[in-house]
C-alpha positions as CSV (number, residue, x, y, z in Angstrom):
1,F,218.7,74.1,147.4
2,H,215.9,75.6,145.3
3,L,216.5,77.9,142.4
4,F,213.8,80.4,141.7
5,K,213.1,82.4,138.6
6,D,210.9,85.4,139.0
7,G,209.6,83.9,142.3
8,V,208.9,80.4,140.8
9,S,210.9,77.4,141.7
10,I,212.5,75.9,138.6
11,K,215.2,73.5,139.9
12,T,216.1,71.6,143.1
13,Q,219.5,70.1,143.9
14,T,220.6,68.2,147.0
15,A,223.8,69.5,148.7
16,K,225.2,70.1,152.2
17,S,226.4,73.7,152.0
18,Y,226.3,74.9,148.4
19,S,225.0,74.0,145.0
20,T,225.7,75.2,141.4
21,F,222.9,75.3,139.0
22,T,223.9,75.2,135.3
23,L,221.4,76.5,132.7
24,T,221.5,76.4,128.9
25,V,219.8,79.7,128.3
26,D,217.9,81.5,125.5
27,T,216.0,84.7,125.6
28,S,213.1,83.2,127.5
29,D,215.5,82.5,130.5
30,Q,216.2,86.1,131.3
31,G,214.8,87.4,134.6
32,Q,215.4,87.6,138.4
33,Y,217.0,84.5,140.0
34,S,217.2,83.7,143.7
35,C,217.6,80.6,145.9
36,D,216.8,79.2,149.3
37,Y,217.9,76.2,151.4
38,S,215.6,73.7,153.2
39,Y,216.1,70.6,155.3
40,W,214.1,68.1,157.3
41,K,214.1,68.3,161.1
42,N,211.8,66.4,163.4
43,N,209.5,65.5,160.5
44,S,209.2,69.2,159.5
45,I,210.7,71.1,156.6
46,I,212.8,74.1,157.7
47,S,213.5,76.7,155.0
48,S,215.9,79.5,155.0
49,F,215.1,83.0,153.9
50,R,215.2,83.6,150.2
51,S,218.6,84.9,149.0
52,N,219.0,88.3,147.3
53,S,218.1,88.3,143.6
54,I,220.4,88.5,140.6
55,S,219.2,89.7,137.3
56,V,220.1,87.7,134.2
57,T,219.9,89.4,130.8
58,V,220.3,87.2,127.8
59,V,221.9,88.9,124.8
60,P,221.2,86.7,121.8
61,L,223.6,86.4,118.9
62,P,222.0,88.0,115.9
63,T,221.0,86.1,112.7
64,P,223.9,86.2,110.2
65,Q,223.6,87.6,106.7
66,I,224.5,85.4,103.7
67,S,225.2,86.3,100.1
68,L,226.2,84.6,96.9
69,S,228.4,85.7,94.1
70,P,228.3,85.9,91.1
71,T,224.7,84.7,90.4
72,R,222.3,81.8,91.1
73,E,223.2,80.1,87.8
74,I,226.8,79.2,87.8
75,S,228.6,77.7,84.7
76,W,230.2,74.4,85.3
77,G,233.9,74.8,86.3
78,E,233.5,78.4,87.5
79,R,234.1,79.8,91.0
80,V,231.4,80.5,93.6
81,N,231.8,82.8,96.6
82,I,229.5,82.6,99.6
83,T,229.9,85.4,102.2
84,C,228.7,85.2,105.8
85,S,228.7,88.1,108.1
86,V,227.3,89.2,111.5
87,E,227.2,92.4,113.5
88,T,227.8,91.4,117.2
89,Q,229.8,92.5,120.2
90,F,230.9,88.9,120.7
91,T,233.9,88.8,118.3
92,G,236.5,86.1,118.0
93,G,234.1,83.4,116.8
94,S,233.8,81.5,113.6
95,F,231.3,80.7,110.8
96,T,230.3,77.3,109.6
97,L,228.9,77.0,106.1
98,T,226.7,74.0,105.7
99,K,225.0,72.5,102.6
100,S,221.4,71.6,103.4
101,S,221.7,68.2,101.7
102,G,224.9,66.1,101.8
103,S,227.9,66.3,104.1
104,F,229.5,69.6,103.1
105,R,230.7,71.7,106.0
106,E,233.4,74.3,106.2
107,T,234.5,76.6,109.0
108,K,236.3,79.9,109.0
109,H,237.2,82.4,111.8
110,G,235.9,85.9,111.8
111,T,232.7,88.0,111.8
112,S,232.7,88.4,108.0
113,V,234.1,85.5,106.0
114,T,234.0,84.3,102.4
115,F,233.8,80.7,101.5
116,S,235.1,79.9,98.0
117,L,234.2,76.9,95.8
118,P,236.9,77.4,93.1
119,T,235.7,74.9,90.5
120,V,232.0,73.9,90.8
121,D,230.4,70.8,89.4
122,F,227.0,69.3,89.8
123,T,227.8,68.0,93.2
124,H,228.0,71.5,94.5
125,E,224.6,72.8,93.4
126,G,222.0,73.1,96.1
127,S,221.1,75.2,99.2
128,Y,223.6,76.6,101.7
129,Y,223.3,78.4,105.1
130,C,225.7,79.7,107.7
131,Q,225.8,79.8,111.5
132,Y,228.1,81.9,113.8
133,Q,229.6,80.3,116.9
134,T,231.5,82.1,119.7
135,Q,232.0,82.0,123.5
136,T,230.0,84.3,125.7
137,S,230.7,84.4,129.5
138,G,232.9,81.3,129.1
139,Y,230.1,79.2,127.3
140,N,229.8,78.2,123.7
141,S,227.0,80.0,121.9
142,S,225.5,79.6,118.5
143,S,223.5,82.1,116.4
144,P,220.3,81.2,114.6
145,Q,220.9,79.8,111.1
146,S,221.0,82.4,108.4
147,S,218.6,82.3,105.5
148,S,219.6,80.0,102.6
149,V,221.2,80.8,99.3
150,D,221.0,78.3,96.5
151,F,222.5,78.0,93.0
152,L,222.3,75.8,90.0
153,V,225.3,74.6,88.0
154,V,224.6,74.9,84.2
155,V,226.5,74.2,81.0
156,N,226.0,77.0,78.5
157,L,227.2,75.9,75.1
158,L,228.2,78.4,72.5
159,Q,226.3,78.5,69.3
160,P,228.2,76.4,66.7
161,N,229.2,77.5,63.3
162,I,228.3,76.0,59.9
163,S,230.2,76.3,56.7
164,F,230.2,74.9,53.2
165,S,232.7,73.8,50.5
166,A,232.4,72.2,47.1
167,S,234.7,70.6,44.7
168,G,235.7,72.3,41.5
169,D,234.8,75.7,42.8
170,W,231.3,75.3,41.5
171,F,229.6,77.3,44.2
172,H,228.8,80.9,44.7
173,W,229.6,82.5,48.1
174,W,227.9,85.8,47.2
175,L,224.5,84.2,46.9
176,Q,222.3,83.8,50.0
177,E,222.0,80.2,49.0
178,Q,225.1,78.1,48.4
179,E,225.0,76.6,44.9
180,V,226.7,73.3,43.9
181,T,226.7,71.6,40.5
182,R,224.9,68.2,40.4
183,G,227.4,65.3,40.5
184,Y,230.2,67.2,42.3
185,S,231.1,66.5,45.9
186,F,230.4,69.0,48.6
187,S,231.1,69.2,52.4
188,I,229.3,70.8,55.3
189,I,231.5,71.6,58.3
190,C,230.1,72.1,61.8
191,S,232.5,73.6,64.4
192,T,232.4,75.2,67.8
193,Q,234.8,77.1,70.1
194,P,236.6,74.9,72.6
195,Q,234.7,74.6,75.9
196,Y,234.5,70.9,76.8
197,P,236.3,67.9,75.3
198,G,234.6,65.4,73.0
199,G,231.0,65.7,72.1
200,S,229.2,65.3,68.8
201,F,227.6,67.3,66.0
202,H,224.1,66.7,64.6
203,L,223.6,67.9,61.1
204,R,219.9,68.5,60.4
205,F,218.7,68.6,56.8
206,N,215.2,69.9,55.9
207,S,214.4,69.1,52.3
208,G,210.9,70.7,52.6
209,S,209.2,67.3,52.7
210,S,211.2,65.5,55.4
211,I,213.8,66.1,58.1
212,T,217.0,64.0,58.3
213,K,219.6,64.0,61.1
214,I,223.2,62.7,60.7
215,T,225.5,62.5,63.7
216,K,229.3,62.6,63.9
217,S,231.7,62.7,66.8
218,A,233.6,66.0,67.2
219,V,237.3,65.9,66.3
220,N,239.2,69.0,67.5
221,H,235.8,70.6,68.1
222,S,234.5,70.1,64.5
223,A,233.0,67.5,62.2
224,T,232.9,67.4,58.4
225,F,230.0,65.8,56.6
226,V,231.0,64.8,53.0
227,F,228.5,64.3,50.2
228,G,230.2,62.4,47.3
229,E,227.9,63.4,44.5
230,A,225.4,66.3,44.8
231,D,221.9,65.5,43.6
232,Y,218.5,67.2,44.0
233,V,217.8,65.1,47.1
234,H,220.5,67.2,48.8
235,Q,218.8,70.5,48.1
236,G,217.4,72.2,51.2
237,N,218.3,73.8,54.5
238,Y,221.1,72.5,56.8
239,S,221.9,73.4,60.4
240,C,224.2,72.1,63.1
241,V,223.7,71.4,66.8
242,Y,226.5,70.5,69.2
243,E,225.9,68.0,72.0
244,V,228.3,67.1,74.8
245,T,228.1,65.0,78.0
246,V,229.5,66.7,81.2
247,S,229.5,64.6,84.4
248,S,226.9,62.2,83.1
249,R,224.5,65.0,82.0
250,T,224.0,65.7,78.3
251,F,223.6,69.3,77.0
252,S,222.8,70.6,73.5
253,S,223.7,74.0,72.0
254,N,221.3,76.2,70.1
255,S,221.1,75.5,66.4
256,T,223.2,77.3,63.9
257,E,221.6,79.6,61.4
258,L,220.2,77.7,58.4
259,L,222.5,77.0,55.4
260,A,220.5,76.8,52.2
261,I,222.0,74.7,49.4
262,T,220.8,74.6,45.8
263,V,221.8,71.9,43.4
264,K,222.0,72.8,39.7
265,G,223.5,71.4,36.6
266,T,223.5,68.3,34.4
267,V,222.0,65.0,35.6
268,I,224.6,62.6,36.7
269,K,223.4,59.1,37.8
270,G,224.6,57.3,40.9
271,A,224.5,60.2,43.3
272,H,225.2,59.2,46.9
273,C,226.1,60.6,50.3
274,V,229.3,59.5,52.2
275,C,228.8,60.4,55.9
């Protein structure tokens, strides 16, 4: 048996009385199909008349649509929704969402489905696409892949707070600069709203001629830097930065506003800082 497409032989199969040709089709396979039968007799090929033609029209599955919610930058621990949809007469199929790199695959039934990633971390960031599968005329068919959506997982730290206290009430809150008497102790407190456990605070001190950084681990989302006896070397601008490690990546907050401290008063020897 010979199978013809638009008058051109495309397949041959040996059989006595009938033969079934199976094709995996795409849009290029639509056209007019017919067949004939031939056999050898007395060293000659005897062929039948060509059969009547049948017309094959290939209706492709459309390319699905894909969308991402809420944005392309997702905060660590938040939910991501990826929606796949397709407009087709071939309902009853399912969508497969695939991550371009890695082994993530998830399947849901329907022509419009939403895949939820309830608590994202850095393993989820990347590019995703979806594909629709269904049965048409008893055969499994797959749509083209959708375009891709991608997102980044970020850690957005809140700006920390900085505050000041001094012993003996020798400071003046109404001044733009905090004022402490030389020889008295004072403390600078760095704090932040709870977002992630642990972390540390960096206290940065700019004296005008040099910059010094002191680091302390956060306890209950704050750290207190104690200076035992104020001296002129402590006079300058202070600021705090919060730093935390999330899933092996380290992130830093924006710096607080500057806290200006002025040291005044009688000279007392032996000033030092207890940190």
